[in-house]
C-alpha positions in Angstrom: -29.0 -167.1 -42.4 -29.5 -168.9 -45.7 -31.3 -172.2 -46.1 -29.0 -175.0 -47.2 -31.9 -176.8 -48.8 -32.8 -173.9 -51.1 -32.0 -174.4 -54.8 -29.0 -172.6 -56.2 -29.4 -169.9 -58.9 -28.2 -172.4 -61.5 -30.8 -174.9 -60.4 -33.5 -172.3 -60.5 -32.6 -171.4 -64.0 -32.7 -175.1 -65.1 -36.1 -176.4 -66.3 -34.9 -179.8 -65.2 -34.8 -178.8 -61.5 -37.2 -180.8 -59.5 -38.7 -179.1 -56.4 -37.5 -180.5 -53.0 -39.8 -181.7 -50.4 -39.3 -178.4 -48.5 -40.3 -176.5 -51.6 -43.4 -178.5 -52.1 -44.5 -178.0 -48.5 -43.9 -174.3 -48.9 -46.0 -174.1 -52.0 -48.8 -176.1 -50.3 -48.7 -173.6 -47.4 -48.8 -170.7 -49.8 -51.8 -172.2 -51.6 -53.7 -172.8 -48.4 -53.1 -169.2 -47.2 -54.8 -168.0 -50.4 -57.8 -170.3 -50.2 -60.5 -168.1 -48.7 -59.8 -164.9 -50.6 -59.3 -166.6 -54.0 -62.3 -168.8 -53.7 -64.4 -165.8 -52.6 -63.4 -163.9 -55.7 -63.8 -166.9 -57.9 -67.3 -167.8 -56.5 -68.7 -164.2 -56.9 -67.1 -163.9 -60.4 -68.9 -167.0 -61.6 -72.2 -165.8 -60.1 -71.7 -162.5 -62.1 -70.8 -164.5 -65.2 -74.1 -166.3 -65.1 -76.0 -163.1 -64.4 -74.2 -161.3 -67.2 -74.9 -164.3 -69.5 -78.6 -164.0 -68.9 -78.5 -160.3 -69.6 -76.5 -161.0 -72.8 -79.1 -163.5 -74.1 -82.0 -161.1 -73.4 -80.2 -158.2 -75.2 -79.1 -160.4 -78.1 -82.7 -161.7 -78.7 -84.0 -158.1 -78.6 -81.8 -157.1 -81.5 -83.8 -159.3 -83.9 -87.0 -159.8 -81.9 -87.7 -156.4 -80.2 -91.0 -157.6 -78.8 -89.2 -160.1 -76.6 -89.9 -159.1 -72.9 -91.0 -155.8 -74.4 -93.5 -155.1 -71.6 -90.9 -155.3 -68.8 -89.6 -151.8 -68.3 -86.4 -152.8 -66.4 -85.5 -155.3 -69.1 -85.7 -152.9 -72.1 -82.7 -153.0 -74.4 -81.4 -149.6 -73.1 -81.2 -151.1 -69.6 -80.3 -154.7 -70.1 -77.5 -154.1 -72.5 -75.5 -151.8 -70.2 -76.4 -154.2 -67.3 -74.8 -157.0 -69.3 -71.7 -155.0 -70.2 -71.0 -153.9 -66.7 -71.7 -157.2 -64.9 -69.4 -158.9 -67.3 -66.6 -156.3 -67.3 -66.6 -155.5 -63.5 -68.5 -158.5 -62.2 -67.0 -161.4 -64.0 -63.8 -160.3 -65.7 -62.4 -158.0 -63.0 -63.4 -160.2 -60.1 -62.0 -163.3 -61.7 -58.8 -161.4 -62.7 -58.3 -160.2 -59.1 -58.7 -163.8 -57.9 -56.1 -165.1 -60.3 -53.8 -162.1 -59.4 -54.0 -162.9 -55.7 -52.9 -166.6 -56.2 -50.2 -165.7 -58.7 -48.8 -162.9 -56.6 -48.5 -165.3 -53.6 -46.9 -168.0 -55.6 -44.5 -165.7 -57.4 -43.6 -163.7 -54.3 -42.9 -167.0 -52.6 -44.5 -166.1 -49.4 -47.7 -166.8 -47.5 -50.6 -164.5 -48.2 -50.5 -161.4 -46.1 -53.7 -159.8 -44.7 -56.3 -162.2 -46.1 -59.0 -160.4 -44.2 -58.3 -157.2 -46.1 -59.0 -159.1 -49.3 -62.2 -160.6 -48.0 -63.4 -157.1 -47.0 -62.4 -155.9 -50.5 -64.4 -158.7 -52.1 -67.4 -157.8 -50.0 -67.2 -154.1 -50.7 -66.5 -154.6 -54.4 -69.5 -156.9 -54.8 -71.8 -154.6 -52.9 -70.9 -151.9 -55.3 -71.7 -154.2 -58.2 -75.1 -155.1 -56.8 -76.0 -151.5 -56.2 -74.7 -150.4 -59.6 -76.6 -153.2 -61.5 -79.9 -152.4 -59.7 -79.3 -148.8 -60.5 -78.9 -149.5 -64.2 -82.0 -151.7 -64.3 -83.9 -149.0 -62.4 -83.1 -146.5 -65.1 -80.4 -144.6 -63.3 -77.6 -145.3 -65.7 -75.0 -142.6 -66.6 -75.4 -143.4 -70.3 -71.6 -143.4 -70.7 -70.4 -146.6 -72.2 -68.4 -148.8 -69.9 -69.2 -146.4 -67.1 -73.0 -146.9 -66.8 -73.0 -147.6 -63.1 -74.6 -144.7 -61.2 -72.3 -142.4 -59.2 -73.4 -143.7 -55.9 -72.1 -147.2 -56.5 -68.6 -146.3 -57.9 -67.1 -145.2 -54.5 -67.7 -148.7 -53.3 -65.9 -150.2 -56.3 -63.0 -147.8 -55.9 -62.7 -148.6 -52.2 -62.9 -152.3 -52.8 -60.2 -152.1 -55.5 -58.0 -149.8 -53.4 -57.8 -152.5 -50.7 -56.6 -155.0 -53.4 -54.1 -152.5 -54.7 -52.7 -151.8 -51.3 -52.4 -155.5 -50.6 -50.6 -156.0 -53.9 -47.9 -153.4 -52.9 -47.5 -155.0 -49.5 -47.1 -158.5 -51.0 -44.5 -157.3 -53.5 -42.7 -155.4 -50.8 -42.3 -158.5 -48.6 -41.6 -161.0 -51.4 -38.9 -163.5 -51.0 -35.5 -162.4 -52.5 -34.8 -163.7 -55.9 -35.8 -163.4 -59.5 -38.9 -161.2 -60.4 -40.8 -163.3 -62.9 -42.3 -161.6 -66.0 -45.9 -162.3 -64.7 -45.2 -160.1 -61.7 -44.3 -157.1 -64.0 -47.7 -157.3 -65.6 -49.6 -157.8 -62.4 -48.0 -155.0 -60.5 -48.5 -152.7 -63.6 -52.2 -153.6 -63.8 -52.7 -152.9 -60.1 -51.2 -149.4 -60.6 -52.9 -148.7 -64.0 -56.5 -149.5 -63.1 -56.9 -146.8 -60.3 -55.3 -144.3 -62.6 -57.8 -145.1 -65.4 -60.9 -145.5 -63.2 -60.2 -142.5 -60.9 -59.3 -140.2 -63.8 -62.4 -141.0 -65.8 -64.7 -140.7 -62.8 -63.4 -137.2 -62.1 -63.5 -136.1 -65.8 -66.9 -137.5 -66.7 -68.9 -138.0 -63.5 -67.7 -135.8 -60.7 -66.6 -132.7 -62.7 -67.5 -133.4 -66.3 -65.4 -131.9 -69.0 -67.3 -130.2 -71.8 -68.0 -130.9 -75.5 -66.1 -133.4 -77.6 -63.5 -133.8 -74.8 -66.0 -136.2 -73.2 -65.8 -138.6 -76.2 -62.0 -138.5 -76.1 -61.9 -139.3 -72.4 -64.6 -142.0 -72.7 -62.7 -143.8 -75.5 -59.4 -143.4 -73.7 -60.9 -145.2 -70.7 -62.8 -147.9 -72.7 -59.8 -148.8 -74.8 -57.2 -148.6 -72.0 -59.2 -150.6 -69.5 -58.9 -153.5 -72.0 -55.2 -152.9 -72.7 -53.9 -151.8 -69.3 -56.1 -153.7 -66.9 -57.4 -156.9 -68.5 -54.5 -157.5 -71.0 -51.8 -157.4 -68.3 -53.7 -159.8 -66.1 -54.4 -162.1 -69.0 -50.8 -162.1 -70.2 -49.5 -162.6 -66.7 -51.5 -165.8 -66.5 -50.4 -166.9 -69.9 -46.7 -166.3 -69.1 -47.1 -168.3 -65.9 -49.3 -171.2 -66.8 -47.9 -172.1 -70.2 -44.3 -172.7 -68.9 -45.7 -174.3 -65.7 -47.8 -176.9 -67.5 -45.3 -177.9 -70.2 -42.3 -177.8 -67.8 -40.3 -175.4 -69.9 -39.1 -171.8 -69.1 -40.2 -168.9 -71.1 -38.3 -168.8 -74.4 -36.7 -165.3 -74.0 -36.3 -163.0 -71.0 -35.4 -160.1 -73.4 -38.5 -160.6 -75.5 -40.6 -160.5 -72.3 -39.0 -157.2 -71.3 -39.5 -155.7 -74.8 -43.2 -156.9 -74.9 -43.9 -155.4 -71.5 -42.3 -152.0 -72.0 -43.6 -151.5 -75.5 -47.2 -152.3 -74.2 -46.7 -149.7 -71.5 -45.4 -147.1 -73.9 -47.8 -147.4 -76.8 -51.2 -148.7 -75.5 -52.1 -145.7 -73.4 -52.3 -143.5 -76.6 -54.9 -145.8 -78.0 -58.7 -145.2 -78.1 -59.2 -142.0 -80.0 -58.9 -143.8 -83.4 -62.5 -144.8 -82.8 -63.4 -141.1 -83.2 -62.2 -140.9 -86.8 -64.4 -138.5 -88.6 -65.7 -137.0 -85.4 -65.6 -133.4 -84.2 -62.3 -133.9 -82.3 -58.8 -132.4 -83.0 -57.2 -134.2 -85.9 -53.9 -134.5 -84.1 -55.5 -136.5 -81.3 -56.9 -139.1 -83.8 -53.6 -139.2 -85.7 -51.5 -139.8 -82.6 -53.9 -142.7 -81.7 -53.5 -144.2 -85.1 -49.7 -144.1 -84.9 -49.8 -145.7 -81.4 -52.2 -148.4 -82.7 -49.8 -149.2 -85.5 -46.9 -149.4 -83.0 -48.8 -152.0 -81.0 -47.7 -154.5 -83.7 -44.4 -154.5 -81.7 -45.5 -155.8 -78.3 -48.1 -158.1 -79.8 -45.7 -159.7 -82.2 -43.1 -160.1 -79.5 -45.5 -161.8 -77.1 -46.8 -164.1 -79.9 -43.2 -165.2 -80.8 -42.3 -165.7 -77.1 -45.4 -167.9 -76.5 -45.0 -169.8 -79.7 -41.3 -170.6 -79.2 -42.0 -171.6 -75.6 -44.7 -174.0 -76.8 -42.5 -175.4 -79.6 -42.2 -179.1 -79.3 -45.0 -179.2 -76.7 -48.1 -178.6 -78.8 -49.1 -182.2 -78.4 -49.9 -181.4 -74.7 -52.9 -179.3 -75.9 -54.7 -182.7 -76.3 -53.9 -183.4 -72.6 -54.1 -180.4 -70.4 -57.4 -178.4 -69.9 -55.5 -175.4 -68.6 -53.1 -175.4 -71.5 -55.9 -175.7 -74.1 -57.9 -172.8 -72.7 -54.9 -170.5 -72.2 -53.2 -171.2 -75.6 -56.5 -170.6 -77.3 -56.8 -167.3 -75.4 -53.2 -166.3 -76.2 -53.8 -167.0 -79.9 -56.9 -164.8 -79.8 -54.9 -162.1 -78.1 -52.6 -161.9 -81.1 -55.6 -162.0 -83.5 -57.6 -159.3 -81.7 -54.6 -157.1 -81.3 -53.6 -157.2 -85.0 -57.3 -156.6 -85.9 -57.3 -153.6 -83.5 -54.3 -152.0 -85.2 -55.9 -152.5 -88.6 -59.1 -150.9 -87.4 -57.2 -147.7 -86.6 -56.6 -147.0 -90.3 -58.9 -144.4 -91.8 -59.7 -146.5 -94.9 -60.8 -149.5 -92.8 -62.7 -147.2 -90.4 -65.0 -146.2 -93.3 -66.3 -149.8 -93.4 -66.3 -151.0 -89.8 -67.4 -147.8 -88.0 -71.0 -148.0 -86.6 -71.3 -151.7 -87.5 -71.4 -155.1 -85.8 -67.6 -155.4 -86.6 -66.9 -153.3 -83.6 -69.0 -155.6 -81.4 -67.1 -158.6 -82.8 -63.8 -157.0 -82.0 -64.8 -156.3 -78.4 -66.0 -159.9 -77.9 -62.8 -161.3 -79.4 -60.8 -159.4 -76.9 -62.9 -159.7 -73.7 -64.2 -163.3 -74.3 -62.0 -165.2 -76.7 -58.8 -163.9 -75.1 -59.4 -162.8 -71.5 -62.3 -165.0 -70.5 -60.7 -168.2 -71.9 -57.4 -167.4 -70.1 -59.4 -167.0 -66.9 -61.1 -170.3 -67.4 -57.8 -172.1 -67.9 -56.3 -170.4 -64.9 -59.2 -171.6 -62.7 -58.8 -175.1 -63.9 -55.3 -175.1 -62.6 -55.8 -173.1 -59.3 -59.0 -174.5 -57.9 -57.8 -178.1 -57.2 -54.9 -176.7 -55.3 -57.3 -174.8 -53.0 -60.1 -177.3 -52.4 -58.0 -180.5 -52.1 -59.6 -182.5 -54.9 -59.4 -182.8 -58.6 -62.0 -181.8 -61.2 -64.7 -184.4 -61.2 -65.1 -185.0 -65.0 -62.9 -184.5 -68.0 -66.1 -184.8 -70.1 -67.6 -181.7 -68.5 -64.4 -179.8 -69.1 -64.4 -180.9 -72.8 -68.1 -179.8 -73.0 -67.2 -176.5 -71.5 -64.3 -175.9 -73.9 -66.0 -177.0 -77.1 -69.2 -175.1 -76.3 -67.0 -172.0 -75.8 -64.9 -172.7 -78.9 -67.8 -173.2 -81.3 -69.8 -170.4 -79.6 -66.9 -168.0 -80.2 -66.3 -169.1 -83.8 -70.0 -168.8 -84.7 -70.2 -165.4 -83.1 -67.1 -164.1 -84.9 -68.3 -165.4 -88.2 -71.8 -164.0 -87.8 -70.7 -160.5 -86.6 -67.7 -160.2 -88.9 -69.6 -161.1 -92.1 -72.7 -159.3 -91.1 -70.8 -156.2 -89.9 -68.7 -156.1 -93.1 -71.8 -156.3 -95.3 -73.5 -153.7 -93.1 -70.5 -151.4 -93.5 -70.6 -151.7 -97.3 -74.3 -151.0 -97.3 -73.9 -147.9 -95.1 -71.4 -146.6 -97.7 -73.8 -147.3 -100.6 -76.1 -144.3 -101.2 -78.5 -146.5 -103.1 -79.4 -148.5 -100.1 -81.8 -147.3 -97.4 -81.0 -147.6 -93.7 -84.0 -149.8 -93.2 -82.8 -152.2 -95.9 -79.4 -152.3 -94.4 -80.7 -153.0 -90.9 -83.0 -155.8 -92.1 -80.1 -157.4 -93.9 -78.2 -157.8 -90.6 -81.0 -159.8 -88.9 -79.9 -163.3 -90.1 -76.4 -162.6 -88.7 -77.9 -161.3 -85.4 -79.8 -164.5 -85.1 -76.5 -166.4 -85.6 -75.1 -164.3 -82.7 -78.0 -165.4 -80.5 -77.3 -169.1 -81.5 -73.7 -168.6 -80.5 -74.9 -167.1 -77.2 -76.9 -170.3 -76.5 -73.7 -172.4 -76.8 -71.8 -170.0 -74.5 -74.7 -170.1 -72.0 -74.5 -173.9 -71.9 -70.7 -173.6 -71.4 -71.0 -171.2 -68.5 -73.7 -173.2 -66.6 -71.6 -176.4 -67.1 -68.6 -174.7 -65.7 -70.6 -173.2 -62.8 -72.0 -176.7 -62.0 -68.5 -178.2 -62.1 -67.2 -175.4 -59.9 -69.9 -176.0 -57.3 -69.0 -179.7 -57.1 -65.4 -178.6 -56.4 -66.5 -176.3 -53.6 -68.4 -179.1 -52.1 -65.3 -181.3 -52.5 -67.2 -183.8 -54.6 -64.4 -184.0 -57.2 -61.9 -186.8 -57.6 -59.4 -187.6 -54.8 -56.3 -185.5 -55.0 -53.5 -187.1 -56.9 -53.4 -187.3 -60.6 -54.9 -184.2 -62.4 -58.0 -184.5 -64.4 -56.6 -184.6 -68.0 -58.1 -185.3 -71.4 -55.6 -187.9 -72.3 -52.4 -189.4 -70.8 -49.5 -187.1 -71.6 -46.6 -188.4 -73.6 -43.1 -188.1 -72.0 -40.8 -185.4 -73.5 -37.7 -183.5 -72.5 -37.4 -179.8 -71.9 -34.9 -177.4 -73.4 -32.8 -174.8 -71.6 -33.7 -171.2 -72.2 -32.8 -167.9 -70.5 -35.9 -167.3 -68.3 -36.5 -169.5 -65.3 -39.5 -171.7 -65.2 -42.6 -170.4 -63.3 -42.4 -171.1 -59.6 
């Protein structure tokens, strides 16, 4: 029997539709049902962010000051660098992404969270695997395979922990309320299916039953590149597609552009990765196919950029008001930038300069930090108040967090791009010795460490603010914590319904 109070399809498609009292109560119940699992994933993700930040600072200082902590065996560069990489990738980014996914799926499926205990068990098992894996790396038991350094005895825990999340996602989508399937759900469901395919395949091919020879490098780069494009990117884009329309009160500009962006990402990205092996002892056709696929990535990236820009048109003034919007729009812009850069890096002529330089490191940070991490920060600023029952305590702390991240990212990108470009030119100059080239990068590596200090400040400020929220020491629930008072404006009708 249908609910007479439910909005009609026409109302749902109208950005001017105001939720009824019943709808607001329903959303409140959905949010309350997600409280424990989402806060569990958020809390552990922030702990891993701080741990990964400490590891990052140690490894960064070691690049220009090798004697720093040189007498501590478990903090040598060969251990602390992979510990940083894995605690950030699997500890911070994946755990935060899962937390955002849980909340978004419940909201978009328009139903109370099902099986929250399954998610709590998943969080515990996942984090147990992270602890064991990190200690294994620091103890010298790394696999020495980039992005997969966790020892083999920790990865089954990660896989089981994730499997519980994946199963939960299928159940939630199966029992969703009837109605429109929002674009964010496409990306989230796809990410939940793609990650076990990627992680399971690479574990079998490189750890359990290792392939031989140069095939190892192809598989390694296939995973390293696709975990960015088919795991983190869909979660980041899902959040952007949800929160940008939600905050500004407008629907997504075009449903058809959303569909084109999603399916072209699914079609082209999985061929990427092998272009990082240009000049290596691998079949030429594998590299060439990857180069073509990288070039075709201009399609989904351009489509997403146009869709986001047109959605924001007439609402850019709200960037001065909303913390969520400021973080997520910055992240979305960096997604466009890093994706265009990635396509250019696939060309052989460009590869001659950037290969084996700090430019590759800059590219990775631009994607994982400037895009994904900033989107996760923005998502948490929106979600957490709805779970703990109070607003963020201080707009000043949020501003400090954003600007420390912003200037930290800008400084890091300038230092690593300029230093990496000069390093690449030097490596192609037969008149320069390797020692001379290495020494010339030191000022830029120091700049990277300075940027790391800014990012460290930002992370600890955010963690402190988050703890205040957990203790319910924020402002009374009511008006959101904004930078300025928003100006009134009207929305425009489009073809995609506003986020629920």
